[in-house]
N, C-alpha and C positions, 0 to 999 in steps of 0.2 A: 026464591029470589034469584034472578039471573046474575051471573058473574061475568067479569071480563077476563077471558082466558089469557090475556096479555099481561095482567097485573096479578102476580102471586102475592099473597099476604097471609101471615100467621098471627096477626094482631087481632085476636078475637074480641078485645075490648073496644074496637073501633066500630062506630055506627055503620060504616060502609062495608064491613067484613061480611062475606057470604057465609051464612051460618051452616050451610050444607057442605062446604069444602074450603080449602085455603086459597081463596081468591078475593079480590076487591070487586065491588059492584059498581064502582064509578067508571065512567068512560075515559076519564083522564085524571091523573093525580099531579100534584105540584110537589116536586122534590126541593127541599130547602137545605141551606148549609149554615153552619154556626160561625164561620169565620170568612174572611175575604177570599181565602184559597183553601179548598177542600183537599186534604192530603191523605185521608183514610175514610173508610166507611163510617167510622164513628163521628165524622164531621158533618154527616148528612142525616136528614130526617124526611119523613113524609109530611109535608105541610098540609095535606088534605085530611089528616086525622081529626076525628071528632069522637069524643067519648060516647059510648053507647048507653052510659048511665045517666045522660042528661034528661 
């Protein structure tokens, strides 16, 4: 599976994780936040995540 060298990812449970190495296979991801103002890395997530167990 081809990966996007611009999007590193270690979330192996994601449907879009490249199983051969630690990259995402999507062309673009959506980064989301948990509050109106993100003040730390913990306030953000990858909104493109989908579980590979579906």
